[in-house]
DSSP file (Angstrom, degrees, kcal/mol; ACC not computed):
  #  RESIDUE AA STRUCTURE BP1 BP2  ACC     N-H-->O    O-->H-N    N-H-->O    O-->H-N    TCO  KAPPA ALPHA  PHI   PSI    X-CA   Y-CA   Z-CA
    1    1 A X              0   0    0      0, 0.0     0, 0.0     0, 0.0     0, 0.0   0.000 360.0 360.0 360.0 122.0   -1.0   -7.7    4.7
    2    2 A X     >  -     0   0    0      1,-0.1     4,-2.1     4,-0.0     5,-0.1  -0.073 360.0-112.3 -60.0 165.9   -0.4  -10.9    2.6
    3    3 A X  H  > S+     0   0    0      2,-0.2     4,-2.1     1,-0.2     5,-0.1   0.872 119.6  49.4 -72.7 -34.6    2.4  -10.9    0.1
    4    4 A X  H  > S+     0   0    0      2,-0.2     4,-2.9     1,-0.2     5,-0.2   0.946 112.5  47.8 -72.2 -46.3    0.0  -11.1   -2.8
    5    5 A X  H  > S+     0   0    0      1,-0.2     4,-1.8     2,-0.2    -2,-0.2   0.920 112.3  50.1 -59.6 -40.8   -2.1   -8.1   -1.4
    6    6 A X  H  X S+     0   0    0     -4,-2.1     4,-0.7     2,-0.2    -1,-0.2   0.889 111.6  49.0 -64.1 -37.2    1.2   -6.1   -0.8
    7    7 A X  H >X S+     0   0    0     -4,-2.1     3,-0.9     1,-0.2     4,-0.6   0.925 110.2  50.0 -67.8 -43.8    2.2   -6.9   -4.4
    8    8 A X  H >< S+     0   0    0     -4,-2.9     3,-0.9     1,-0.2     6,-0.2   0.861 105.3  57.2 -59.6 -37.8   -1.1   -5.8   -5.7
    9    9 A X  H 3< S+     0   0    0     -4,-1.8    -1,-0.2    -5,-0.2    -2,-0.2   0.710 106.4  51.6 -64.9 -24.6   -0.8   -2.5   -3.7
   10   10 A X  H << S+     0   0    0     -3,-0.9    -1,-0.2    -4,-0.7     2,-0.2   0.535  87.1 106.1 -94.9  -8.4    2.4   -1.7   -5.5
   11   11 A X    X<  -     0   0    0     -3,-0.9     3,-0.9    -4,-0.6     4,-0.1  -0.501  66.1-143.7 -74.7 139.8    1.1   -2.2   -8.9
   12   12 A X  G >  S+     0   0    0     66,-0.3     3,-1.0     1,-0.2    -1,-0.1   0.802 100.9  64.7 -66.4 -27.1    0.5    0.8  -11.1
   13   13 A X  G 3  S+     0   0    0      1,-0.2    -1,-0.2   119,-0.0   116,-0.2   0.716 108.0  40.6 -68.3 -18.9   -2.6   -1.0  -12.5
   14   14 A X  G X  S+     0   0    0     -3,-0.9     3,-1.7    -6,-0.2    -1,-0.2   0.257  79.8 137.8-114.6  12.9   -4.2   -0.9   -9.0
   15   15 A X  T <   +     0   0    0     -3,-1.0   114,-0.1     1,-0.2     3,-0.1  -0.320  67.8  30.3 -57.2 138.1   -3.2    2.6   -7.9
   16   16 A X  T 3  S+     0   0    0      1,-0.3     2,-0.2   113,-0.0    -1,-0.2   0.347  86.4 131.5  96.3  -9.3   -6.1    4.4   -6.2
   17   17 A X    <   -     0   0    0     -3,-1.7    -1,-0.3    -8,-0.1    -3,-0.0  -0.559  55.8-125.2 -79.7 145.0   -7.7    1.3   -4.9
   18   18 A X     >  -     0   0    0     -2,-0.2     4,-2.1    -3,-0.1     5,-0.1  -0.274  29.0-106.9 -76.2 164.8   -8.7    1.2   -1.2
   19   19 A X  H  > S+     0   0    0      2,-0.2     4,-2.7     1,-0.2     5,-0.2   0.889 123.8  53.1 -59.8 -43.7   -7.4   -1.6    1.1
   20   20 A X  H  > S+     0   0    0      1,-0.2     4,-2.4     2,-0.2    -1,-0.2   0.902 109.3  49.5 -65.8 -38.7  -10.8   -3.2    1.0
   21   21 A X  H  > S+     0   0    0      1,-0.2     4,-2.6     2,-0.2    -1,-0.2   0.909 110.8  49.0 -61.5 -40.7  -10.8   -3.0   -2.8
   22   22 A X  H  X S+     0   0    0     -4,-2.1     4,-2.3     2,-0.2    -2,-0.2   0.906 107.7  54.9 -66.3 -40.8   -7.4   -4.6   -2.9
   23   23 A X  H  X S+     0   0    0     -4,-2.7     4,-0.9     2,-0.2    -2,-0.2   0.916 110.4  47.4 -55.3 -44.4   -8.7   -7.4   -0.5
   24   24 A X  H >< S+     0   0    0     -4,-2.4     3,-1.1     1,-0.2     4,-0.3   0.956 111.0  50.5 -62.8 -49.2  -11.5   -8.1   -2.9
   25   25 A X  H >X S+     0   0    0     -4,-2.6     3,-1.8     1,-0.3     4,-0.7   0.832 100.2  63.6 -54.6 -35.9   -9.1   -8.1   -5.9
   26   26 A X  H 3< S+     0   0    0     -4,-2.3     3,-0.4     1,-0.3    -1,-0.3   0.825 100.8  52.8 -63.9 -31.3   -6.8  -10.5   -4.1
   27   27 A X  T << S+     0   0    0     -3,-1.1    -1,-0.3    -4,-0.9    -2,-0.2   0.538 108.6  51.2 -75.5  -3.8   -9.7  -13.1   -4.2
   28   28 A X  T <4 S+     0   0    0     -3,-1.8    80,-0.5    -4,-0.3     2,-0.2   0.455 102.8  66.8-113.1  -8.7  -10.1  -12.6   -8.0
   29   29 A X     <  -     0   0    0     -4,-0.7     2,-0.4    -3,-0.4    78,-0.2  -0.651  64.4-154.1-108.3 167.3   -6.5  -13.2   -9.0
   30   30 A X  E     -A  106   0A   0     76,-2.1    76,-3.0    -2,-0.2     2,-0.4  -1.000  16.8-121.1-143.4 155.0   -4.2  -16.2   -8.8
   31   31 A X  E     -A  105   0A   0     -2,-0.4     2,-0.5    74,-0.2    74,-0.2  -0.730  24.5-168.0 -94.3 129.8   -0.5  -16.8   -8.6
   32   32 A X  E     -A  104   0A   0     72,-2.8    72,-2.7    -2,-0.4     2,-0.6  -0.960   8.3-156.9-123.5 120.8    1.3  -18.8  -11.3
   33   33 A X  E     -A  103   0A   0     -2,-0.5     2,-0.3    70,-0.2    70,-0.2  -0.844  19.8-176.2 -97.3 123.8    4.8  -20.1  -11.0
   34   34 A X  E     -A  102   0A   0     68,-2.3    68,-2.4    -2,-0.6     2,-0.3  -0.891  17.3-131.0-124.4 149.1    6.5  -20.7  -14.4
   35   35 A X    >   -     0   0    0     -2,-0.3     3,-2.7    66,-0.2    63,-0.3  -0.664  38.6 -82.7-104.1 154.9    9.8  -22.0  -15.4
   36   36 A X  T 3  S+     0   0    0     -2,-0.3    63,-0.2     1,-0.3    -1,-0.1  -0.236 115.7  24.9 -53.4 135.6   12.3  -20.6  -17.8
   37   37 A X  T 3  S+     0   0    0     61,-2.9    -1,-0.3     1,-0.4    62,-0.1   0.127  89.7 127.9  96.8 -15.2   11.5  -21.5  -21.4
   38   38 A X    <   -     0   0    0     -3,-2.7    60,-2.6    60,-0.1     2,-0.6  -0.371  59.3-125.1 -70.0 149.5    7.8  -21.9  -20.8
   39   39 A X  E     -B   97   0A   0     58,-0.2    58,-0.2     1,-0.2     3,-0.1  -0.903  18.8-170.8 -99.4 120.1    5.5  -20.0  -23.0
   40   40 A X  E    S-     0   0A   0     56,-2.9     2,-0.3    -2,-0.6    -1,-0.2   0.912  74.8 -19.3 -74.2 -44.2    2.9  -17.7  -21.2
   41   41 A X  E     -B   96   0A   0     55,-1.2    55,-2.3     6,-0.0     2,-0.4  -0.974  67.2-122.7-158.4 156.5    0.9  -17.0  -24.5
   42   42 A X    >   -     0   0    0     -2,-0.3     3,-2.5    53,-0.2    50,-0.4  -0.876  34.4 -97.7-110.1 142.3    1.6  -17.2  -28.2
   43   43 A X  T 3  S+     0   0    0     -2,-0.4    50,-0.2     1,-0.3    52,-0.1  -0.309 113.8  22.9 -47.9 132.0    1.3  -14.5  -30.8
   44   44 A X  T 3  S+     0   0    0     48,-2.5    -1,-0.3     1,-0.3    49,-0.1   0.205  93.9 128.1  87.2 -12.9   -2.2  -14.8  -32.5
   45   45 A X    <   -     0   0    0     -3,-2.5    47,-3.4    46,-0.1     2,-0.6  -0.382  61.0-129.1 -68.8 151.2   -3.7  -16.7  -29.5
   46   46 A X        +     0   0    0     45,-0.3     2,-0.3    -3,-0.1    45,-0.1  -0.904  44.6 155.3 -97.5 125.9   -6.9  -15.4  -28.1
   47   47 A X        -     0   0    0     -2,-0.6    -6,-0.0    43,-0.4    43,-0.0  -0.965  34.6-151.2-149.6 157.8   -6.4  -15.1  -24.3
   48   48 A X        +     0   0    0     -2,-0.3    61,-1.5    38,-0.1     2,-0.3  -0.343  56.0  93.0-134.1  50.5   -8.1  -13.0  -21.7
   49   49 A X  E     -C  108   0A   0     59,-0.2     2,-0.4    60,-0.1    59,-0.2  -0.965  53.0-144.7-143.9 163.4   -5.7  -12.3  -18.9
   50   50 A X  E     -C  107   0A   0     57,-1.9    57,-2.3    -2,-0.3     2,-0.4  -0.974  21.1-152.4-118.7 135.9   -3.1   -9.8  -17.7
   51   51 A X  E     -CD 106  81A   0     30,-2.4    30,-2.4    -2,-0.4     2,-0.5  -0.909   3.5-155.7-117.7 144.3    0.0  -11.0  -15.8
   52   52 A X  E     -CD 105  80A   0     53,-2.2    53,-2.0    -2,-0.4     2,-0.7  -0.968  20.2-130.6-113.5 124.1    2.0   -9.1  -13.3
   53   53 A X  E     +C  104   0A   0     26,-2.7    25,-3.1    -2,-0.5    51,-0.2  -0.645  33.1 166.2 -78.9 117.0    5.6  -10.1  -12.8
   54   54 A X  E    S+     0   0A   0     49,-3.1     2,-0.3    -2,-0.7    -1,-0.2   0.850  71.1   0.8 -92.0 -44.3    6.5  -10.6   -9.2
   55   55 A X  E    S+C  103   0A   0     48,-1.4    48,-2.1    22,-0.1    -1,-0.4  -0.987 110.2  17.8-147.0 149.0    9.7  -12.4   -9.6
   56   56 A X  E    S-     0   0A   0     -2,-0.3    21,-0.5    46,-0.3     2,-0.3  -0.579  78.8 -82.6  89.7-155.0   11.8  -13.4  -12.6
   57   57 A X  E     -CE 100  76A   0     43,-1.5    43,-2.0    -2,-0.2    42,-1.5  -0.987  24.2-154.2-159.9 148.8   11.6  -12.2  -16.1
   58   58 A X  E     -CE  98  75A   0     17,-1.6    17,-3.1    -2,-0.3     2,-0.4  -0.917  12.5-140.9-124.6 151.9    9.8  -12.6  -19.4
   59   59 A X  E     -CE  97  74A   0     38,-3.6    38,-2.6    -2,-0.3     2,-0.6  -0.909  10.9-145.0-112.4 136.6   10.7  -11.9  -23.0
   60   60 A X  E     -CE  96  73A   0     13,-3.2    12,-2.4    -2,-0.4    13,-1.3  -0.897  27.2-166.8 -98.6 125.7    8.2  -10.4  -25.4
   61   61 A X  E     -CE  95  71A   0     34,-3.5    34,-2.5    -2,-0.6     2,-0.4  -0.925  14.5-167.7-122.4 142.0    8.8  -12.0  -28.7
   62   62 A X  E     - E   0  70A   0      8,-2.4     8,-2.5    -2,-0.4     2,-0.5  -0.949  23.9-125.1-124.0 146.5    7.6  -11.1  -32.3
   63   63 A X  E     - E   0  69A   0     -2,-0.4     6,-0.2     6,-0.2     5,-0.1  -0.809  30.4-141.4 -96.6 130.5    8.0  -13.2  -35.4
   64   64 A X    >   -     0   0    0      4,-2.2     3,-2.1    -2,-0.5    -1,-0.0  -0.188  31.7 -91.8 -82.3 174.4    9.7  -11.3  -38.2
   65   65 A X  T 3  S+     0   0    0      1,-0.3    -1,-0.1     2,-0.1    -2,-0.0   0.784 126.8  55.4 -66.1 -18.8    9.0  -11.4  -41.9
   66   66 A X  T 3  S-     0   0    0      2,-0.0    -1,-0.3     1,-0.0     3,-0.1   0.527 121.3-106.5 -86.2  -5.7   11.6  -14.3  -42.3
   67   67 A X  S <  S+     0   0    0     -3,-2.1    -2,-0.1     1,-0.3     2,-0.0   0.452  82.0 127.5  90.8  -1.9    9.8  -16.4  -39.7
   68   68 A X        -     0   0    0     -5,-0.1    -4,-2.2     1,-0.0     2,-0.4  -0.237  58.9-115.4 -79.2 177.4   12.5  -15.8  -37.1
   69   69 A X  E     -E   63   0A   0     -6,-0.2     2,-0.4    -3,-0.1    -6,-0.2  -0.925  22.5-165.6-118.3 145.8   11.8  -14.5  -33.7
   70   70 A X  E     -E   62   0A   0     -8,-2.5    -8,-2.4    -2,-0.4     2,-0.6  -0.993  21.2-132.8-129.8 130.3   13.0  -11.1  -32.2
   71   71 A X  E     +E   61   0A   0     -2,-0.4   -10,-0.3   -10,-0.2     3,-0.1  -0.736  29.7 173.3 -80.9 120.3   12.9  -10.2  -28.5
   72   72 A X  E     +     0   0A   0    -12,-2.4     2,-0.3    -2,-0.6    -1,-0.2   0.598  62.2  16.8-104.9 -15.4   11.3   -6.7  -28.5
   73   73 A X  E     -E   60   0A   0    -13,-1.3   -13,-3.2     2,-0.0     2,-0.5  -0.996  57.8-150.5-154.3 149.3   10.9   -6.3  -24.7
   74   74 A X  E     -E   59   0A   0     -2,-0.3     2,-0.4   -15,-0.2   -15,-0.2  -0.989  19.4-155.0-121.3 120.1   12.3   -7.8  -21.6
   75   75 A X  E     -E   58   0A   0    -17,-3.1   -17,-1.6    -2,-0.5     2,-0.2  -0.779  13.0-178.9 -97.4 139.6    9.9   -7.7  -18.5
   76   76 A X  E >   -E   57   0A   0     -2,-0.4     3,-2.3   -19,-0.2   -23,-0.3  -0.683  46.6 -49.3-128.5 174.9   11.1   -7.7  -14.9
   77   77 A X  T 3  S+     0   0    0    -21,-0.5   -23,-0.2     1,-0.3    -1,-0.2  -0.227 127.9  28.5 -49.0 133.3    9.4   -7.7  -11.3
   78   78 A X  T 3  S+     0   0    0    -25,-3.1   -66,-0.3     1,-0.4    -1,-0.3   0.166  97.9 108.2  96.2 -14.0    6.9   -4.9  -11.3
   79   79 A X    <   -     0   0    0     -3,-2.3   -26,-2.7   -26,-0.2    -1,-0.4  -0.499  51.7-154.4 -88.5 167.0    6.1   -5.0  -15.1
   80   80 A X  E     -D   52   0A   0    -28,-0.2     2,-0.3    -2,-0.1   -28,-0.2  -0.923   6.8-164.8-133.9 157.9    2.9   -6.2  -16.5
   81   81 A X  E     +D   51   0A   0    -30,-2.4   -30,-2.4    -2,-0.3    15,-0.0  -0.994  61.4  37.8-140.5 149.5    1.8   -7.7  -19.8
   82   82 A X    >   +     0   0    0     -2,-0.3     3,-0.6   -32,-0.2     4,-0.4   0.708  56.7 141.6  91.8  23.6   -1.4   -8.3  -21.6
   83   83 A X  G >   +     0   0    0      1,-0.2     3,-1.2     2,-0.2     4,-0.5   0.830  69.9  61.6 -60.8 -34.0   -3.5   -5.2  -20.6
   84   84 A X  G >> S+     0   0    0      1,-0.3     4,-2.9     2,-0.2     3,-1.6   0.839  92.8  66.9 -65.4 -29.4   -5.0   -5.0  -24.0
   85   85 A X  G <4 S+     0   0    0     -3,-0.6    -1,-0.3     1,-0.3    -2,-0.2   0.779  97.3  53.3 -66.6 -21.4   -6.6   -8.5  -23.5
   86   86 A X  G <4 S+     0   0    0     -3,-1.2    -1,-0.3    -4,-0.4    -2,-0.2   0.643 116.8  37.9 -78.2 -17.8   -8.8   -7.0  -20.7
   87   87 A X  T <4 S+     0   0    0     -3,-1.6     2,-0.2    -4,-0.5    -2,-0.2   0.825 123.3  22.9-104.7 -44.1  -10.1   -4.3  -23.0
   88   88 A X     <  -     0   0    0     -4,-2.9    -1,-0.1     2,-0.1     0, 0.0  -0.716  65.8-132.0-117.9 172.7  -10.5   -6.0  -26.4
   89   89 A X        +     0   0    0     -2,-0.2     2,-0.2    -3,-0.1    -4,-0.1  -0.134  60.6 129.7-117.1  38.9  -10.9   -9.5  -27.5
   90   90 A X        -     0   0    0     -6,-0.2   -43,-0.4     1,-0.1     3,-0.1  -0.530  66.1 -86.4 -91.5 158.9   -8.3   -9.5  -30.2
   91   91 A X        -     0   0    0     -2,-0.2   -45,-0.3   -45,-0.1   -46,-0.1  -0.204  57.3 -83.5 -59.0 152.4   -5.5  -12.1  -30.6
   92   92 A X        -     0   0    0    -47,-3.4   -48,-2.5   -50,-0.4    -1,-0.1  -0.236  31.2-146.2 -55.7 141.9   -2.2  -11.6  -28.7
   93   93 A X  S    S+     0   0    0    -50,-0.2     2,-0.3     1,-0.1    -1,-0.1   0.479  76.4  12.4 -94.0  -1.1    0.2   -9.3  -30.5
   94   94 A X  S    S-     0   0    0    -52,-0.1     2,-0.3   -49,-0.1   -32,-0.2  -0.973  77.6-103.5-163.3 160.2    3.3  -11.1  -29.4
   95   95 A X  E     - C   0  61A   0    -34,-2.5   -34,-3.5    -2,-0.3     2,-0.5  -0.726  29.1-150.6 -86.9 144.0    4.5  -14.3  -27.7
   96   96 A X  E     -BC  41  60A   0    -55,-2.3   -56,-2.9    -2,-0.3   -55,-1.2  -0.979  16.8-179.7-120.6 124.1    5.6  -14.2  -24.2
   97   97 A X  E     -BC  39  59A   0    -38,-2.6   -38,-3.6    -2,-0.5     2,-0.7  -0.892  32.3-111.0-119.7 145.5    8.2  -16.5  -22.9
   98   98 A X  E     - C   0  58A   0    -60,-2.6   -61,-2.9    -2,-0.3   -40,-0.3  -0.674  26.3-177.4 -73.1 112.3    9.8  -17.0  -19.5
   99   99 A X  E    S+     0   0A   0    -42,-1.5     2,-0.3    -2,-0.7   -41,-0.2   0.834  75.6   5.6 -81.8 -35.9   13.4  -15.9  -19.6
  100  100 A X  E    S- C   0  57A   0    -43,-2.0   -43,-1.5   -45,-0.1    -1,-0.3  -0.991 107.0 -66.8-145.6 149.7   14.1  -16.9  -16.0
  101  101 A X  E     -     0   0A   0     -2,-0.3     2,-0.3   -45,-0.2   -66,-0.2  -0.015  66.9-166.6 -35.5 125.3   11.9  -18.7  -13.4
  102  102 A X  E     -A   34   0A   0    -68,-2.4   -68,-2.3   -46,-0.2     2,-0.5  -0.857  30.0-149.2-129.2 151.4    9.0  -16.4  -12.7
  103  103 A X  E     -AC  33  55A   0    -48,-2.1   -49,-3.1    -2,-0.3   -48,-1.4  -0.991  27.7-172.9-120.8 124.2    6.2  -15.8  -10.3
  104  104 A X  E     -AC  32  53A   0    -72,-2.7   -72,-2.8    -2,-0.5     2,-0.5  -0.835  22.5-145.6-117.6 151.2    3.2  -14.1  -11.9
  105  105 A X  E     -AC  31  52A   0    -53,-2.0   -53,-2.2    -2,-0.3     2,-0.4  -0.980  26.8-156.6-112.0 123.2    0.0  -12.7  -10.6
  106  106 A X  E     -AC  30  51A   0    -76,-3.0   -76,-2.1    -2,-0.5     2,-0.5  -0.867  17.1-173.6-112.4 133.8   -2.8  -13.3  -13.1
  107  107 A X  E     - C   0  50A   0    -57,-2.3   -57,-1.9    -2,-0.4   -78,-0.1  -0.982  16.5-160.1-119.3 114.0   -6.1  -11.3  -13.5
  108  108 A X  E  >  - C   0  49A   0    -80,-0.5     4,-1.6    -2,-0.5   -59,-0.2  -0.306  32.2-108.8 -82.4 174.9   -8.5  -12.8  -16.1
  109  109 A X  H  > S+     0   0    0    -61,-1.5     4,-2.6     2,-0.2     5,-0.2   0.859 123.4  55.4 -71.8 -36.2  -11.4  -11.0  -17.8
  110  110 A X  H  > S+     0   0    0    -62,-0.2     4,-2.2     1,-0.2    -1,-0.2   0.884 106.0  50.7 -62.1 -36.5  -13.7  -13.1  -15.8
  111  111 A X  H  > S+     0   0    0      2,-0.2     4,-2.3     1,-0.2    -1,-0.2   0.884 110.8  50.4 -58.7 -45.8  -11.9  -11.8  -12.6
  112  112 A X  H  X S+     0   0    0     -4,-1.6     4,-2.6     2,-0.2    -2,-0.2   0.898 109.2  50.8 -66.2 -39.5  -12.3   -8.3  -13.9
  113  113 A X  H  X S+     0   0    0     -4,-2.6     4,-2.3     2,-0.2    -2,-0.2   0.917 108.2  51.7 -57.3 -43.3  -16.1   -9.0  -14.5
  114  114 A X  H  X S+     0   0    0     -4,-2.2     4,-2.6     1,-0.2     5,-0.2   0.941 110.8  49.2 -62.0 -46.8  -16.4  -10.3  -10.9
  115  115 A X  H  X S+     0   0    0     -4,-2.3     4,-3.0     1,-0.2     8,-0.4   0.913 108.7  52.9 -57.2 -43.8  -14.8   -7.0   -9.7
  116  116 A X  H  < S+     0   0    0     -4,-2.6    -1,-0.2     1,-0.2    -2,-0.2   0.887 113.2  44.2 -64.7 -39.4  -17.1   -4.9  -11.9
  117  117 A X  H  < S+     0   0    0     -4,-2.3     3,-0.3    -5,-0.2    -1,-0.2   0.921 122.0  35.9 -69.1 -43.8  -20.1   -6.7  -10.3
  118  118 A X  H  < S+     0   0    0     -4,-2.6    -2,-0.2     1,-0.3    -3,-0.2   0.769 137.4  12.4 -91.2 -23.2  -19.0   -6.5   -6.7
  119  119 A X     X  +     0   0    0     -4,-3.0     4,-2.3    -5,-0.2     3,-0.5  -0.587  61.1 179.6-152.2  86.4  -17.2   -3.1   -6.8
  120  120 A X  H  > S+     0   0    0     -3,-0.3     4,-1.8     1,-0.2     5,-0.2   0.831  85.2  54.6 -59.4 -34.9  -18.0   -1.0   -9.9
  121  121 A X  H  > S+     0   0    0      2,-0.2     4,-1.9     1,-0.2    -1,-0.2   0.894 107.8  49.5 -71.6 -32.7  -15.8    1.9   -8.6
  122  122 A X  H  > S+     0   0    0     -3,-0.5     4,-2.4     2,-0.2    -2,-0.2   0.926 112.2  48.4 -68.4 -43.6  -12.8   -0.4   -8.2
  123  123 A X  H  X S+     0   0    0     -4,-2.3     4,-1.9    -8,-0.4    -2,-0.2   0.822 109.0  52.6 -72.2 -24.2  -13.3   -1.8  -11.7
  124  124 A X  H  X S+     0   0    0     -4,-1.8     4,-2.2     2,-0.2    -1,-0.2   0.899 110.4  48.3 -68.9 -44.5  -13.6    1.7  -13.1
  125  125 A X  H  X S+     0   0    0     -4,-1.9     4,-2.4     1,-0.2    -2,-0.2   0.909 110.9  51.4 -61.9 -44.7  -10.3    2.7  -11.4
  126  126 A X  H  X S+     0   0    0     -4,-2.4     4,-2.2     2,-0.2    -1,-0.2   0.914 110.8  46.8 -60.4 -44.8   -8.7   -0.4  -12.8
  127  127 A X  H  X S+     0   0    0     -4,-1.9     4,-2.7     1,-0.2    -2,-0.2   0.900 111.6  52.3 -64.7 -41.0  -10.0    0.4  -16.4
  128  128 A X  H  X S+     0   0    0     -4,-2.2     4,-2.0     1,-0.2    -1,-0.2   0.914 109.9  49.6 -63.6 -41.3   -8.7    4.0  -16.0
  129  129 A X  H  X S+     0   0    0     -4,-2.4     4,-2.7  -116,-0.2    -1,-0.2   0.871 108.2  51.8 -63.7 -37.0   -5.3    2.7  -15.0
  130  130 A X  H  X S+     0   0    0     -4,-2.2     4,-2.5     2,-0.2     5,-0.2   0.944 107.7  53.0 -67.8 -41.8   -5.1    0.4  -17.9
  131  131 A X  H  X S+     0   0    0     -4,-2.7     4,-2.2     2,-0.2    -2,-0.2   0.913 109.2  49.7 -53.0 -44.1   -5.9    3.3  -20.2
  132  132 A X  H  X S+     0   0    0     -4,-2.0     4,-2.1     1,-0.2    -2,-0.2   0.957 111.4  47.9 -61.3 -55.7   -3.1    5.2  -18.7
  133  133 A X  H  X S+     0   0    0     -4,-2.7     4,-1.7     1,-0.2    -1,-0.2   0.803 110.5  51.5 -58.7 -31.3   -0.7    2.3  -19.1
  134  134 A X  H  X S+     0   0    0     -4,-2.5     4,-2.7     2,-0.2    -1,-0.2   0.853 108.4  51.3 -72.0 -35.2   -1.7    1.8  -22.6
  135  135 A X  H  X S+     0   0    0     -4,-2.2     4,-2.5    -5,-0.2    -2,-0.2   0.912 108.8  52.2 -63.7 -39.5   -1.1    5.6  -23.4
  136  136 A X  H  X S+     0   0    0     -4,-2.1     4,-1.9     1,-0.2    -2,-0.2   0.903 113.4  44.7 -65.5 -43.4    2.4    5.2  -21.8
  137  137 A X  H  X S+     0   0    0     -4,-1.7     4,-2.8    -5,-0.2    -1,-0.2   0.911 112.7  49.5 -67.7 -40.5    3.0    2.2  -24.2
  138  138 A X  H  X S+     0   0    0     -4,-2.7     4,-2.5     2,-0.2    -2,-0.2   0.886 111.0  49.7 -71.3 -34.4    1.6    3.9  -27.2
  139  139 A X  H  X S+     0   0    0     -4,-2.5     4,-2.4     2,-0.2     5,-0.2   0.941 112.2  48.6 -63.5 -45.9    3.7    7.1  -26.6
  140  140 A X  H  X S+     0   0    0     -4,-1.9     4,-2.4     1,-0.2    -2,-0.2   0.937 114.4  45.0 -55.9 -52.1    6.9    4.9  -26.2
  141  141 A X  H  X S+     0   0    0     -4,-2.8     4,-2.1     1,-0.2    -1,-0.2   0.906 113.0  51.2 -68.9 -36.9    6.0    3.0  -29.4
  142  142 A X  H  X S+     0   0    0     -4,-2.5     4,-2.4     1,-0.2    -2,-0.2   0.912 111.3  48.9 -61.8 -43.4    5.2    6.4  -31.3
  143  143 A X  H  X S+     0   0    0     -4,-2.4     4,-2.3     1,-0.2    -1,-0.2   0.904 111.4  47.7 -67.3 -41.2    8.5    7.8  -30.2
  144  144 A X  H  X S+     0   0    0     -4,-2.4     4,-2.5    -5,-0.2    -1,-0.2   0.901 110.8  51.7 -70.6 -34.7   10.5    4.8  -31.3
  145  145 A X  H  X S+     0   0    0     -4,-2.1     4,-2.3     2,-0.2    -2,-0.2   0.904 110.6  50.3 -65.4 -39.7    8.7    4.7  -34.8
  146  146 A X  H  X S+     0   0    0     -4,-2.4     4,-2.6     2,-0.2    -2,-0.2   0.921 109.0  48.8 -66.9 -41.2    9.6    8.4  -35.2
  147  147 A X  H  X S+     0   0    0     -4,-2.3     4,-3.1     2,-0.2     5,-0.2   0.937 111.9  51.2 -67.2 -44.1   13.2    7.8  -34.3
  148  148 A X  H  X S+     0   0    0     -4,-2.5     4,-1.6     1,-0.2    -2,-0.2   0.945 112.1  46.9 -53.3 -47.8   13.2    4.8  -36.9
  149  149 A X  H  X S+     0   0    0     -4,-2.3     4,-0.7     2,-0.2     3,-0.2   0.917 112.7  49.3 -67.5 -45.1   11.7    7.0  -39.6
  150  150 A X  H >< S+     0   0    0     -4,-2.6     3,-0.6     1,-0.2    -1,-0.2   0.900 113.1  47.0 -57.9 -43.6   14.2    9.8  -38.9
  151  151 A X  H 3< S+     0   0    0     -4,-3.1    -1,-0.2     1,-0.2    -2,-0.2   0.771 108.6  53.3 -70.7 -23.1   17.1    7.5  -39.0
  152  152 A X  H 3<        0   0    0     -4,-1.6    -1,-0.2    -3,-0.2    -2,-0.2   0.587 360.0 360.0 -86.0 -10.3   15.9    5.9  -42.2
  153  153 A X    <<        0   0    0     -4,-0.7    -3,-0.2    -3,-0.6    -2,-0.1   0.459 360.0 360.0  86.2 360.0   15.7    9.4  -43.8
């Protein structure tokens, strides 16, 4: 098994895919090596890809009301970002910067469309997994919001 294939097999987004489906997926993704300080995407940009961190780390950054930046999340190997971009066509909700040199596996919307054409069942599984991940993120965000509201009184 290649290192990319092995990495895909461990990703939550690709749980439930057969080895044949993972091999097909491997042909539809690409590896991107990025250096610390580089920007992967900007808040407000239209982009159509999801990234999986293989090595290194990324900061998720939001602009506050004063125009300053706040790191709201730190992603490490095994984490992913940009799942919403494969579902909707809305602008990015945050900026993503490389905190330390990183290796990313990238799946574009076009790659997902190719998967849908070549293996509808695999694409369905990936979309179900995206829905699960988005639910996890939404529950975490809802919990944090509730804590902030309770703390504020």
